[in-house]
N, C-alpha and C positions, 0 to 999 in steps of 0.2 A: 654452432648448430642451433638454429633459432628455436627457443622454447621447447627444447628436447630433454631438459632435466639432466644435464651433464654429470651431476653429482650422484646420480642413481647408481647404486652398486649392482654388480652382477648377481649377487645372491638374492637381492630383492626382486630383480627381474625374473629370475628362475622361479621364485616362490609365487610371484603373481601369475606367471604362465601356468604353473602346475594347478593352481586353483580353478582354472577355467577349461582345462583340456577336456575333461569329461563332458562339460556342457557344450563345448564346441562340437565334440563328436556326436552328441545326441541331436544337435541342431543342424548337422551337415546336410541331411536329406532335404530340409526345407530351405536351405540357404540360397539355392539357385533361384527360388521363386520370390524371394523377398524383394520388396520395392527398393530402388536405389535411394540414397540420401545425398543431398547436395551439400557442398561446402568442404572445407578442410584443405590441407596441403598433402601432396604426394611427394615423398622424398625417394629418389631413385638413384642407386649406384649404377653408374654408366656401364653400358656394354663395352665401351672402350675407355676403361677407367684411368688410363695414363695419358690420354690424348684429349686436349681441349678442342674447341671448334677451330678448324684450320682456316676458314674464311666464311664470311657471311654473304659474299657475292656469288650467286649461282654461276656466273660466267667464268669463275675461276676454275670450274670443273674439278673440284676436289671430291674425292670418293666419299667423304664423310658428311657432305652437306645436307643430305636428307635426314640424317640422324639429328643434326642440330637445327635445321630450318624447317623440317617437315611438320613441325607443330604449327607453323605459321603459314608457309607456302603450300598450297594444295596442288594436285595434279589432275589430269583428265580421268585417270583410273586409280583404283586402290583395291586392296584385298577385300573380298566379301567375308567379313568376320562373322557373319551369321552361319558360315560353314566351318567355323572353328570346332575343335573337339569338345570344348566346354559347352557348345550349343548342340551337340549331337552330330556334328559333322566329322569329316575325316582328316582335316588339315590342322597341324600344330602351328602353322605360320611362324616358323623359326628360320627358314631358309633366308640367306642374306639378300637374294635378289631373284627369287623365282616364285611366280604366281601361276599355278596351273590354270589352264584355259577356262575351267568351270568354276574358278574361285576368284574371278575378277568382277568388280562392280564399277559402275560409273561413279566418279566423285564429282568433279566439275562437269563431266560429260553426263548428260541426262540419257542420251541414246547415241548409237553410232551404227553405220551400215556401209557396206561396199556398194557404191553406185555402179562401178564396173571393176574389172580386175586390178586397175591401177588408180582408183579414186575412192578415197575414204571420206565420208561425210560425218562430222560430229556435231550434234546438237547440244548446246550448253544449258545448264540449269539457269532459270531466270530468278532474279532476286538475290543472288549471292553478292555479298557486299565486302568491299575493302573498307575497313573502319577509318575514321579520321585519325590523323597523326600529326601533331603539332610540328610545323616546320617542314613537313613532307608532303601531305596531301589532305584534301577534304574527303569526307566519306563519299563513295560512289559505288555503282554496280560494276561487277566484273563482266566484261563482254568479250566477244570474239577477237577484237583487236588486241586484247591483252595476251591471248594465246599466241597470236601471230608475232607480237612484239617479243614475247619470251623465247619463242623458237628462233627467230632471226638473231636475237642477241646471243643465244647459245651458239648458233651456227657460225656466226662471224667472230667468235672469240678466238684470240690467238692461242688460247690454251685448250682448244677443242681436241678431243681424241680423233686422230686421223681416221677417215672413212666413215665416221659414226653416222652421219646423215646423208651419205652419198646415195642412198636408195631413194631419196626424196628430190623431186624437181621443184616443188613450190608448196608453200602453205599460205592459204589466203582466207580472209573473212568474207563470206558471200552475203551475210547480213549480220545483224547485231548479235545473234546467238548461234551462228553457224560457222564452223571452221572446216575447210576442205583441204585434205592432204593429197597432193598429186604426186604419185610415185613414178620414178624412172623404171624401177623393177621391184617385184615383190621381195620383201625381206621378212624372214620368219620372226625376227625380233621387233617388228614394227611397233607393237604395243609397248614393249619394254623400252625401246630407244627414246620415244617421246610420248609416253603415256603414263607409265608408273615406274620408270627406271631411275637411275642415279641422277640424271640431268634433265628432269621433266617438270621442275617446279614452275608455277605460273606467278610471275612478279609484275606488279604494276609499274608502268614507265616512270611514275613519280619517284619511286624508290631508287631506280637507276639514276635519275637526274639528281637526286639529293646525295647520292653516294652509297651504293649498295653494299660496299665493304664495311661500312660503319654500322655496328650492331644497333645503334640508337635509331637508325633509319629503317630497319627491317619492319615490314608491314604487309600482311597478306590476309587471305580470306579464311584461314584455318581456325581450328578450335581454340588456339591460344595466341597470345601476343607476347613477344619477347620483351620482358620488362627490366632485365638486368643480366649482365654478363661480367664475370670476373675470371680472367685468364688463369687456367690451372686450378680453379676452385669450383665454379658452378655456372650453369645457365638457368635462369629463372623465367618461367612462362606463366602468365596470368590469363584467366578466363576471358575469352572473347564473347561478350554478351550478345553480339550480333551473329554468332555462328548459326549456320542454316540447318545443320544435320541433327538427326535424332537416332535413338537406338530403341529397338523393340525388346522389352523384357516382360516375360509372362503375358504376351499378347498386347501390351500397352506401350505406346510410344512415349519416350522421354527425351526432352531437349538436352543436347550435349553442349559443352562437357559437364561432368558432374563435379569435379573438384575445382576449387578456386585458384589453385596454384600447383604447378609442377616444378620441382627443383631437381635438375639433372646434375648430379655431383661428379666431379672429377677428383678422384682420390688416388694418388699414385702409389702410396704404400699399401701393400696387400693386407698386412695384419691390421692396419687401421680400418680398411674397408670392412673386414670381417667383424671387427669389434663394433663398428657402427651398426652393422646389421644385427648382431647378437643383442645389442642393448636398445634396439628399437629406434635408433636415430636414422636408420634407413628403413623404409617400408618394403623396398624391393632391392635386391642386388642381382642385376641381370646376368653377371658372369662370375662364377665361383670355381676356383680350381679344385680338382678332386682331393688334393692334399688337405684341404680345410674342411671338407664335408663332415667327416666323423666327429670332429670336435664341435662343430656348430650344431650338429644334431643332438649331441650330448648336452650341451649347455643351453640350447634354445630349442627344446623338443617340439614346440608348437609350430615352428617354421614349416612351410609347405615347400615342396621340392619338385623340380623337373630336371631330368638328365637327358642331354641331347648331344648328338655327334656334331662336333664343331663344323661350322660352314666355312672355315678357313683351312685350306690345304697348306701343308708345310713342306719345304724343300730347300736345298741349297742349289741355287741357280748357278750353272757353270757356263761362263761366257764362251760360246762356240766360235766367236770371232777372235779368240786369243789362244795361243799355245799354252798348254798342251790340249786344251779342251776342244780344239777343232778335230781331234782324233776320237772317233766313236769308241775305240777300244779303251781309251783312258776314262771316258765317261761311264762306260759300263763297269770298268774295274772298280771305280770309286763306289758305285752302288753295291757291288758284291762285297766290298770291304767293310761296310757298315752293317752291324748285326741288328737289323730292324726288329726282329722278333724279341731280342733281349731288351730293346728300348721300350717296346710295348709292355713287357712283363716287369722290368725293373724300374725304368725311369717313370713310367706312367702307372705302375701298379695294376696293370690290366685294363686301365681306363683309356684305351685307345684302340683304334682299328689299324691293322697293318696296311690295308689297302683301301683307300677311300678318296683318292684324288687322281686325276683332275675331275672325274665325275663323282658326284655324291650318291651314296646308296639310296637316298630319297628320290632320285631322278628315275622313276620307273620308266622302262623302255630305253633309257640311255645308258644306265649303269650296268656293267658286267662285273661279276665278282672275279677275284684273282684266279679261282679254279677254272674259269671259262676262258682265260687268256692264253695266248700262244706261249710256247716254252721260252721264246725270246724275251717275254715280259716276266714270266714267273721267275726266271733266273735272276732278275734284278732284285728280287725280294727275298732271295735265299742267301744266307751268309756263307760266303765261299772265298776266304782270303787267299787260298792257294791259287785259285783261278784268277783272282784279281792281280796277284803278283805276276802270273804268266802273261796276262794281257798287257800289263805295264811294260814288261820286258820286250814283248813283241812290238810295242809302240816306241821303243827306244828309251824307256825310263826305268830300267832295271834297278837303278840306284834311287829311284823316287824323285821327288821334286818338292818345292815349297810354294804355296800360293796364299794370297790374302783372302779372308772371308769377312765381309762386313755384316754386322748384326745390330739391330735396334736396341738401344739401352732401355727403351720403353717396355720391353718384353722380358721380364725376369726369367720366364721359363726358357726362352731362347738363350739367355746368358748362361743358364745352367746346362742346357742341352748341347751347345756347340763344343765345349771342351770334351764332352763324351764322344761326339762325332770325331773330333780331332784325335782322340786316343785310338779309336778304331783305325783311322786312316794311317796313323803312325805305325801300326803293325805291318803295313805293306810298304812302308818307306815314304809315305806322303805326309808332309807336315803343313800345318796351317798357321797363319798369323791372324789372330783375332783382332778386329777393329770395331769396338763398340761405337755407336754414333747416336746422337740425339735424333728424335724422329724427323724433324724438318730436314736435316742434312741427309739422313738415311733415305728418305723418300725422294729428295732432289737428286741424289746420286743415280737412282734408277730412272727417273723421268727425263733426266738429261743424258742418259746413256753413258755416264761416267763412273758407274759402279765398278767395284773391284771384280776380278775374275770369279770370285765366290761371293754369294750374296744369300744369307739365310733369311728366308721370306715366309711370312704367313699371309696367304693371299686368298681372298674370297672365291669360293666355287662359283658364285654369282648365279648362273643358270646353265642349263645343259649345252647351249650353243656358245654363250659368251665365254665360258671357261676355256674353250678351245681357241676362239678368235683372239681374245685379249692377250693370251699368254704364248701363243705359238704362231702368230702371223707377224712377219717382219715389220718393224716400224711402230708396232702397237706399244702404248705407254707401259703396260705391265709385263712386257716381254723382257725380263731381266737377264735372260740367257742370250738375248739377241738371236734366238733360233729362227730360222726361216728357210722355206723351200718353195720355189715358184709353183711346182706341181701340187704341193700340199695346199698352198693358199688358194689355188684354183678350185680344188675340191671343197675347201671351206666355203668359198663363194657359191659354188653350186648347191651345197647343202642348204645354205640360207635362202635360196630361191625355190626350194621345194615346198610346195603347198601341202603335199601329202605327208601327214605326221609319221606314218610308218616308214616311208622311204627316208625321211629326214633322220629319224632315230637310227636307222640302219647305217646311214652315212656317217653320223656322229660316232657310232660305236667303232666303225672302221678307222676313223681319224684318231680316235682316242688310243686304240691299240697301237697304231703306227708311231705316234709321238712318244708313247710310253717306252717302246722298244728303242727309240733313238736316244733316250736318256739325256736330254738337255739339263736335267736336274738330278741331284741325288734325292730320290723320292723318299719321303719320311712318313711315319705313321700320323694318323689324324686323331687327336685326343677327344675325349668326351668332356663336356662342360656342363655345369649345373647352374640353374637359376633358383633363387630362394626368395620367398616373400612371406610376410606375416598374414595370418588368416583374416585380419581386418581389411585387407585389400580385396575388394569384391569385383565381380565381373571380369575375372582374370584367371588364366591358367597357363602362364608362362609364354603367351604369344609375344613375339619379339619384333616382327617386321610385317607391315601391311603394304609393302612395296620394297623397293631397293633400300635396305638398311633404314627404313622409315617407320618409327614407332608411333608417330603422332596420332593416327586414328585409334590406336590401341589405348594410349594414355587418355584420350578423350572419353573412352567408355569405362574406365576404371573409377571406382568410388571407394571411399574410406568409411568404414563403420566406426565412428568415433566412440560410440557407447562401448563396443567390444574392446576397443583399444584401451579405454579407461579401466574397464574391468580386468584387463590383463596387466594393469599396473603401469601403463605408459601414458 
């Protein structure tokens, strides 16, 4: 941990903190108005602490690419962080892949308009530069051809998510700074699909030619340059001196980014991560389990905290294309056999919500609470082992059965939770065989549709429409249950073509109720997560995503008060 004083004792840290707590409190009111200071490093404990970068090539369509490359590769749109809560706005910007319509700004796009109902025109910013990179490219301006190239490269990738760009007929550059998107049909996710979503990064063709999968070739127009990568340890990003954007603080514009370097740490051991935070070797730890919070608050009282409901839904997917899970009675029985209320109270210590997936409570207009659901849904969240046994007997499984459940070894919480689920199921005669898997093999099992009949998954809510499409339309990558219904899919397609927001929300509420009742999953509670950071980290209030799992624009706006850090003994 470079220059972080590894021999510093915990007691000296706490003593140093205690000496400035009162001063920090007194100065809090004016902290928001203070001018930013340039320089220094920002050490961040990753949101996905056990998973290194999966690929640096955007055409590999890995879900985590924006988290790793979004500091370097920009997109047409991004979150309007001026509307964050810390700036007096209403948005926490914590959702994994949802930007409300009034919280989107142009990033590479300077402006955009609908020329007609099926033609979108985007005007690009002028003067945005790709910096020179030895062996890859000379410095040059980003132009419309780069957007077209990036779209076509994504669209022709063998790893593309099925149907993802089917709403588009053509993307073309009509002049140096204008990109026109010609639609086959309107799609409510148009801005997410190739604007600010998971697969929207703009890559220069020179990087693709040099080998986009090699981290040493990565080069984009964003606030940082990828300067080092050590698998399983860290990704290091250094300041892009040619970055075009600025941030307005107290009415004055400041060139971005503020810090010289961002180090994104991958630390698999949970206790090690927490120790690194407590001793100041991490400035920010983006994801902290509730079990560690009280001790950290006691031993590092100056830490600042945010508690947020996880944007990952949890479930055991039940493959409906295999027996016995092709029988609705069996799927419903397994839901009733698991005491979900007890999981909330005992396993999570109350730090979870019983019902918060597939729609997230933050999705106003789309989310309906359990109390508003039909009885066919409410019943799945009520512990009823007697009825579970009855349904299993009716389905021909009075003596129960055994099935395999795969779980990712990268998620300690799931390794602890699955035996508890197994104990509940055993009470109704159903036994599970637990198969822990390393992340690569675990993910591959799902994407190749070779996963076991049971599959314990933590899956992003994404946004109000994608959460339904990606998980419950047949053939979609994230549909681990292989659930599908032709009429249901038609309703999904119809909802996506609705321009009227109210009608679309009503349609999604109906689709959500129906798939919940059909129980392709054992629905599980959604836990709360914490983010912690030291008060020397400025211009930050636990914002996590400025697009689909993309923190880059947030990191660019954070700065480190080095004087405060030294006064606190670090």
